[in-house]
N, C-alpha and C positions, 0 to 999 in steps of 0.2 A: 679492453678488459685488462685489469692489472695482472701482471705475471705472478703466479703463485697463489692467487686467490682461489676461493672455493669454486667460483663460477668458471674460472679458467681450467681448473682440474676436471670439472664435470664436462666441459666442452672437449677436452682432450680425450676423456674416456668415451664420449659419444663418437668421436671420429675413429677411435680405435675399434669400437664395436661395429661401425659401419664398414670399415675396411677389413674386418676380420675374415670375410669370405674370400679375399685374395690370398690369405695366408694358408699354408699347408701345415697340418699338425699330424704327428704320428698317432696319437691317441686322443680320446675325448678328454682325458684328464689334463693333457697339455693345453688343449683349447680352453678349458675352464680356468686353468691357472693364468693363461695369457689375457683372455678377454675379461673385461670388468663385469660384475654381476648386474643384472637388469634392475634389481631392487635399489641399487645406488643411484640410478639415473631417473627412474620413473616412480610415480606415486599412484596408489590405487584409490585415494580419497577423491570422491567426485567433486566436492565443493571447491577443492583447490583448482581443478581444471576450469570449472565454471567461473570462479572468481578471476582467474587469469583471462578468460574470454571477455568477461564484463569490463575488466580493466583495459583490455586492448581495444575494444570496439565501442567504448563509451563516447557519446550518448546515443548509439544506434539501437534503440530499445523498441520493443513491441508490447502491446497490451492485448490480451485475448479474453473473450467472454462468450457465453452462449445466450441465446434469447429466451431460454426457458427460465422463468422466474416465478417464484411463488408470490401470491398476492400478499402485500404487507397488511397485517391486521390494522384496522382503524382505531383511533383513540376512543376511549370510553366517553360517550357524550355527557354522562352525568358528572364527570369530574370537572368540567369547565362551566362557568356561569355565562359565558358569552354566547350570544345567539348564533353567531357565525360558526363557531366551533361545534355547536350542538348538531349540526347537520352531518349525517353519516357520509363518509367519502364515497364517491362514485366508483363502482367497479370498472377497472380499466378493460378496454377491449383487447382480446387476445390477438397476437400477431399470427402470421401465416405458419410459422414453425410450431407454435403452440397448438394451432388448429390441426396441423399434421400429426402432432403427438397424440392428440385426442382421437384422431381417426385410427391410428395404429393400435391404441388401447382398445377401441371399440371392436376392431377386427381380431382381438385376442393375440396380438403380436407383441414381442418384446422390443420396446423402442431402442434399447441399447445394442441390438443386433440386427436392426431392420433399417433399410433405406428405401426411399421412393424413387422410382425411375419413370420418366415420361417417354413415350415411344411415339414416333411418327409412323403410322402404319401405311402400307401400300394401299392403293385403291382396291376395294373389293375384299379386304381382309378384316377380321374382327378378333378381339380377344376371347370371344365366346366359342370360337372354333377350337376343338381339342387338338387338331393337327397343327394349327399355328402355335398354340401354347407349347406343344411338345418341341417344335422347331425352335421357339424362343428359349426354352429351357436348355436345349443343346447349345445354342449360341452363347448364352450367358455362362454356361459351364466351360465353354471354350475360352471365353474372355477371362474368367476368374481362376483359370488353371486348376480346375477340378475341385473347387470348394463346394461343400455341401450346403444346399439352400432349398428353400421352398418359395414358390411363386404364388402370389395372391392378387388377382386382378381387381382393380378398383376403378370404376368408370369405364370410359371408352378407350382411353389411351394411357392409363397409368397402372403400374403394377408395384406391389410391395415385395421386396426381396428380403427374406429373413434368413440370415446365415446361421447355421447351427454351430459354428465355431470350430468345426473339424475339417480336415482335408482328406481327400481320398488318397493322397500320396504320403509316404512316410517322410517325416522331417529329418533334417540332417542331425545325426547324433552329436551330443555334446562332446567336445574334445577336452580331455583333462589338461589343464594348463595351470600355471602358477597364479596366485592371487594378484600379483602385481601386473600381470599381463592384461587383465581386464579390470574394469572399474568395479568398485564395490556396489552392492545393491542400494538403490536410491529410493527414498520414500517421498510421498507428496506429489507424484506425477499423475497425469490423467490416465484413465482407463479408456483405451481407444476401441474403435470398431474392429471387427474381424478383418482379415486380410482381403476378403472378397471385394468390398467397395474400393479399396486402394488399387487393386488390380484393374478395376473398371476405369478409375481415374487415370491410371498410367496408360491404359490402352488408348484412351482418347487424348493423351498428351495434355491433360489439364484443360481441354476446351469444354465449353458449355454444351456443345452438340457435335456429334460425329456420325458418319455413315458406316455401316457394316453390312456385309453380305451374310445372310442367315445360313446356318448349317441345317441341312435337311435330313430328316430321318429316312432310312431306306424303306421303300414300300413293302408291305407284307405280301409275300409270294406264297400261294397255297401249294403245299407239296401234294403230289399225286401218288396214289397207291400203286403197287406193283401190278394189280389187275388192270388198272386203267392204262398203264404203260404197255402191257401186253396187248390190250385191245387196240391201242393205237398202232402198234407194230403190225398186227394182223390186218387192220383196215387199210394199210398203205397199199397203193396200187403197184408200185415198183419196189421190189425188195432192194435193201441196201446191204452191200457186203461189208465185212469187217474192215477192209482196207479203205473203203470210201468213208466210213465213220471216223476212222483215225485221222484221215486227211482233213475232213471238215472240222474235227476237233482242234487240230493244230492251227487252221486258218482263223477260227474264232478266238483262240487264245492270243494270237498275235494282234488281232484287232483290239481286243479288250485291253491287252497290255499297253498299247500305245495310248488308248483313251484314258486309262487310269493314270499313266504318267503325266498326261496333260492336266488332269484334275488335281494331281498332287502339286504340280507347279503353280496352279492357281490358288492353292492353300485350302482346298476343300477335300475332306476325307469322307467316304461314304458312311462309316459307322463311328466317326470320331476317334479312329485308331490309326496309327501309322501303317502305311501299306508297304508290302514287300515288293521286290522287283518283279514278281510275277502277277501283281495286281491284287493279291489277297492280303489279309492282315498277317502280321508277323506271328500271331498266336496260332494261326491255322497253317500248318506246314504241309498238309497233304495237297495233292494236285486237284484243282477244281474240275468238276464235271462240266459237260456242255450246258446243263440246266443252270448250274451255279454261275458260270461265266455270263450267261444271258441275263440273269438277274442283276449282276454287277454292272453290266453294260447299261441296263435300263436305269439303275441308280445314278450313274455318272451323267447320263443325259438329263436327268432331273436336276442334278447339281448345277449344270450349266444354266438352267433357267431359274435358279434360286432368287427370291426377292431381296431387295436391299431396304433396310430400315434405318431410321435415324434415332440414335439413343442420346438422351440428355444426361448430363452429369448427375450421378446419384446424390440425393439430398437426405441428410439426417437432421432431425430436430436438435441434436446435441452437437452439431458441427460448431467449431470455434471460429469466431469472427475476429480477425486481427486488425489492429489499428497501429499506425506508425506514430511514435511520439515525436512531434515536430514542434519546436519552439517558435517557429516563424509562420506557422499555418494559421494566419488570421485573415479574415476578410471583412471589408468595410460593411457597416450596418446600413440598411436602406434609410433609416431614420436618423436625422441629424441630432447631434448631441448625445447619442447613445454610444457605449463602448463597442469596440470591434468584437465581432463574433468569432468564436473558435471554430476553425474548419478542420474536420477530421479527415485523415487520409487513410483509406482502406488499404490492406495489404493482402496479397495472395502468395502463399508459399509455393515453392517449386514442386512440380508434380512427380519428380523423379524419386521422392522419398515419401514417407508416411505423413509428413507435414502438409502434403497437398490437400488432404481431406481429414485433417486431425479433428478428433471429437473427444468430448468429455462425457462419458456414459455411465459413470458410477453414481447411481441415485440411491444406493442402499444406505439406510440410516439417516436419510434426509426426509423432511416433510414434503409430501407430494412427489413430484417427478423432477424437482430441481437437482441437477448433478453437483457433485463435488469433485474437484474445485471448479468454481464458476467464474473466477477471476484469476488470471495467471499472467506472468510476465515472461518475456523472452528477449534475446539479443540476436541480431543478424549481422552478417558480414558484408553483403553486397545488395544493391537495389538497382532495379532498372524499370523504366516506364512501361506501362501496359497500354491496353487499348483505350482506356479512359484516363482523363487527367486526375481523377479521384482515386484510382486504383493503381498500385505498383506491385511488381513482382520482387520478392525478396528471397535470397538464398543464404545458406549457411546458418539456419535458424537453430538456436539452442534454447531449450525449454528449461526454465528455472523452477525448482520445487516450490510447492504451495503449502507445505506443512507449517503448522504454527501460525496460520493466518498470512503466510507469505512475508513475514517480518525479515527473515534472513535474506531472501532474494531482493526485497525492496531496499534494504540497507546496503547491500552490495551495489545496487544501481546508483544510489545517491552518494556513496562513499568516494567516488572518483570524479565528481563534477567539479568543473573549474569555477573560478570566482565570478565570471560573467554569466553563469547559468543560474537561473532562479532556484532557490531552495528556501522553503518556509516551513516553520515548525509551530504548531499550536500546542502550547504547554500550559499546564496549571502550576503556577508557582507556589501553591499551598503545599501540595504533596510531591511536586517535582515529577509529575507523570506527563508523558507526551501523548496527546490524544489524536493528532493527525499530522501527516507530513505531505506537503505538496511540492512538486518540482517541475521544472521545464514548462512553465506556463500552464500549470495544472494538468499537464498531459500525464503525469504520474501522480497518483494520490493513494495514500494508505491510511486507513482508519483501523487501528488494532481493535480486536474484539475485547470483551470484558475480561476474558481469561488471560489475555496477553498484556503484560505490563512493561512498557518502555519508560525508562527513567532518564533524567537529565545527565546522570553520570555516564550513560552509554555513549554520549557524544565524545567523551575523552578517549574511548577506545577507537572511535573513527578517526579522531585527530592523530592518534598514535600511528595508525596505518598510513595516513597522509604524510606525516612527518618522516616515517621510515622510507617511503617511496621517494620523497624529495631528497633525502640524504643519500639514497642509493644511486640516484641518477645524477645528482649535482653535488658532489661532496665539497667542492671548493668554488670560489668565485671565478667567473669567466675572465680569462686574461685580457688585459687592456692592450690594444694595438699601439705600438710605438710609432711616432711620427718620424718619417725619413725625409731628409732634405734632398738627397740625390737618389734617383732611381737606379738600383743596381741590377735590374733585370730579374728574370725568374730563374731560380735554381732548381733543375730537375734531378738533382743528385740525391733526392730523399728516398724514402721507402717506396719500392716498386715504381720508380720513375715519377712519382708524384711529389709535389712540393709539400714539405713538412708543414702541417697546420696544427695549431693549438686548439684541440677539441676537448670538451669535458669527458672525463672517463667515469665509469661506474665505480662505486665504492668497493673496496676489497672485502669488507664485511658488511653484510646487509641483514637488517633485523625485520624485514617485511614479513617473513613467514611467521615469526613469533608474534608480531603484532596482529596479523590476520587470524592466527589461531586463537588468540585471546578474544578477538572480536566475535568470531564464530561461536566459541564456547559461551560467551556472555549472552548472545542473542538466542542460542538454543535453550537457555535457562529462563528466557523471558516468559514462557508459558507456565512455568512452575514457581514463579515468585510469590504467588499467594500462599504457597506452602513453605517456601524457604525463608520468607521475611516474616518475622513474628509480629505480634500486635505491639509489643513494646518498641521494637525498632521502627515500625511504621508510625507510631505515635510521636517518636522523636523527629520524624521528618516533617510533621505538620506543625509549623511554627506560626504561620499566618492565621488570623482569626476566621477568614472566609476565603472561598476559592477565588483565585485571581487568574483568569484565562488571558493569555497574551500571545499574539502572533509575532514571531521573531524571524527576521531575515538573517539567515545564517551567514551570509556574505556581506553584511552591512559594513563591517569595519575593514574589509579587505580591499575595497576599491581605492580608498584613500591610501592604505598602506602600499598597494601596488603602484600607485602614482608616485609615492615618495621613494619607493625602491627603484623606479626607473630613473629618477633624477639623481639618486645617490649611486655609489659604486658597490653596493652590497651585492651578495650572490643572488642569483635567480632562484626562486622558489617555485617548484612545479605545482604543488598542492598547498595552498595556504590553509592554516587551521580554521576550522569552523568556529563560530561564536560559542563561547563557553556558557552553556545554559546553567550549570551549577553555580557559576559566579553571579549570573543574573538572579538566581534564586536567593543567594546569600545577600545580594544588594537589596532585594525586596524585603528580606527579613530585617536587615539593618535599617532600612528606611522606616519600617514599621516600628522598630525599637526607638529610633530617633523621634518618630511622631508620637509614640507613647510618652517618651520623656518630655517632649515639648507640651503635650496635653497635660501631663502631670504638673509641670511647672505653671501652666496657665491656670489649672484648677487650684493650685496652691496660692497663686497670686489672687485669684478671685476670693478664695476663702479668707485670705488675709485682709482683703479690702472689705469684705462683709463684716469681719470681726472689728475692723477699724471703724466702720460705719456704726456698728452696734455699740462700741465703746465710746464713741465721740459724744453722743447725747448724755451718757452717764457722766463723762468727764465735764461736760458743760454744766450739767446740773450740780455736780459736786463743786465745781468752781464758783457757780453762782451762790451756792449755799455758804461756801467759805467767805465769799465776798460780802454776803449779807451779814454773816457773823462778825466779820471784821468791821463792817460799818457799825453794827450795833455796839461792839466793844469800843469803837472810837467815840461814838455818841455818849456811851456811858462814862468814858473817861472825861470827856468834855463837861458833862453835867456834874461829875464829881469835882472837877476843878472849879467850875462855876460855884458849886455849893460851898466849897471851902473858901472861896473868896468873899462870901457874905459874912459879916460880923454881927455883933449885937447892935441893935438900932434898926432904924427903919430905912435909912438911905443906903446902908450897906457899904459905906466908904470907911467910916472910922470904927465900925463895929458897935456903935452905940446909937440907940434910937434918940430921936429928938425929944421924946417924952420923958426920958429919965432912965434909970437903971432897970435891970431885970430882963427877963426874956421878952424879946420882941415877937410880935406875931409874924407868922410866915406870910410872905406876900402872896397875894391872890394868884399871880402868874406862876410862881414856883409850885404852889399847891396844885394848880391845874396841870402842870407838867408831870407832877408826881402821880396824879390821878390817871393821866394818860398812860404812863408806864405801867402802873398797876393793872389798868384795863387790858393792855396788850398782853401782859403775862397771863392774866386770867383767860383771855381769848385763846392764846396759844395752847394752854393746857386743856381748855374745853374743846378746841378743835381736834386735838389729838385724841381725846376720849370719843368724840363724835365720829371721827374717821374709823376708829376701831370698831364702833358700833354700826358702821355703814351709813351714817347720816352726815349731813353737812351742817356746819355751825353757822347759823345766821346771826347777824347783828353785831358781830365783833370784828369783822374784817373792815374796820374803818380806820382812816388815818388819824382820827382824833376822837376823843371821847365826848359824847354829847353832854350838855350842861345838866340834863335832868338825871344823869347817872351819878350816883353818889358812891364814892369809894372811901372807905374808912381809912383813917390814918393808922400807921403801925402802932402809934402810941395809944 
């Protein structure tokens, strides 16, 4: 511990407070001035103590539950069209504890204050005998230390013991103390049975069956009247003097006194009251008469012959069944190719405290008789084997609160898991909500209800606690040992005769409490997030178009980092940070954005290709039209050039015809070409008109003009 740090100062104050009894102070004011205040050393907040216990004994966890469950309503068969799902679910058979609960309700007993006890009766006795029931009532009253109860026989060897919740003895009055001396009131714990069943379990030392000698009620002695006594005195043959009567009285008292002392040593009292040295009760101070001493003598003789019965451990339908969370409790499957089957290990709590027969009896506000809480978590300190390989005894059990669905308790359990211990989160990356958490081979599982909202940002608070703990215990890198060529021996001149060793020290300033407080405050608000988070803020969280459920291994990146850290010279990290779920959500949103951009580019490319395909025929058509127009122009120019080359005359060479001067006749070939051109023009104009009218022009789509078509000359 670094000198001058806050931890060192608190340890010094603790030592001063412990050794304060050895000091002598003149006044109380001097003692208060010298001794440190208790409030500087201790805290009254319960969750701090339980978080410290969970941190110290992780992963020694327990899960508890009761076997009283309400029937889950089946799905509406009209909602599904499948034939298999239209069949109504079969009603499950009730277990023994649920049947026991129904029997208690039929008897008109309160199941939250009633236990069932099986008795092995001696031969010749029955629960129908009023004398035996009275002796049994006295015996149970002796075992339960005066608790008020009623007995209801059921069958031949079973009775229901309903405790009224009150005790015949006054409880110890509350001593006024400071608030820091005791823990603050805690919510979310179970409502247990009255103290009577716990006294019975402690009397039997946690065994399933134990023997006990019954307490017997004194026989009823009929008192005689004075006239009968006088008649007996007169009928006696030999008169008795006063001296003889006093002498007989002393002899009887001595005999009764010895017999009563023997009965007290054997643990049996005649009337269930402590006896005085004279053989009577402490409440009766007067000297007993001869008749009274005779009745006491008869009662003690009956006590010697009291029967012995065997009582079984009391059973409640609301008793909590504990299971140890074991990551290696797997057994091979009898079928090849199938995965290993999870083997559950039952736990029995020590009988020296109330956890030996702890029950959850609060069924108010719940449908049916199912109690709340019905699923709880705990942490234990030590474990030892029991009579069976599947049952172990655990001690030092601490019950964690179950309010707000047990989110705070479960988060404390998983917050201190190491990297080699399994931890899985089922998260919806659309809204960043955590739907379930599984840890330690599914030995721990939490499914928050609809009213409790766990977000991916809460993992950052857990990582803050893990980082603060790592920095508090290992503030610097471990020193590297230097190689020595020559052995110089061991030097014992160090501190307290030991060799000086380089060991890691805790940090002078720790931020664990601040980080843990922030985590607890955040988790306590998880059940109120539907009111604290508005619709606009919730809409901003939803970026993905559809829900994206994903199972994330929170230690996935730590195995490789731990392997790299072992190879390097970096400092050791006690708790590696968990996987950042908020970063995974952002990566999913970025992937969707990139996918949207890629899809948009692909759609743009497809649209461009479609536009290109639509424009290409038009371009080809326009190009062909231009090509045809260019060809026509070229033909026209050629014809004009040919026409200009023909002069006057018939041969067309010298411009003069062989027949003489004047205009020569147009050759038949030129006239035919001209007629063809005129026909094509007429055809094109007629086709245009017919196309507008919706008809097709026939007879003019020919490459030449027939000889019978006459086209007039322009002249």
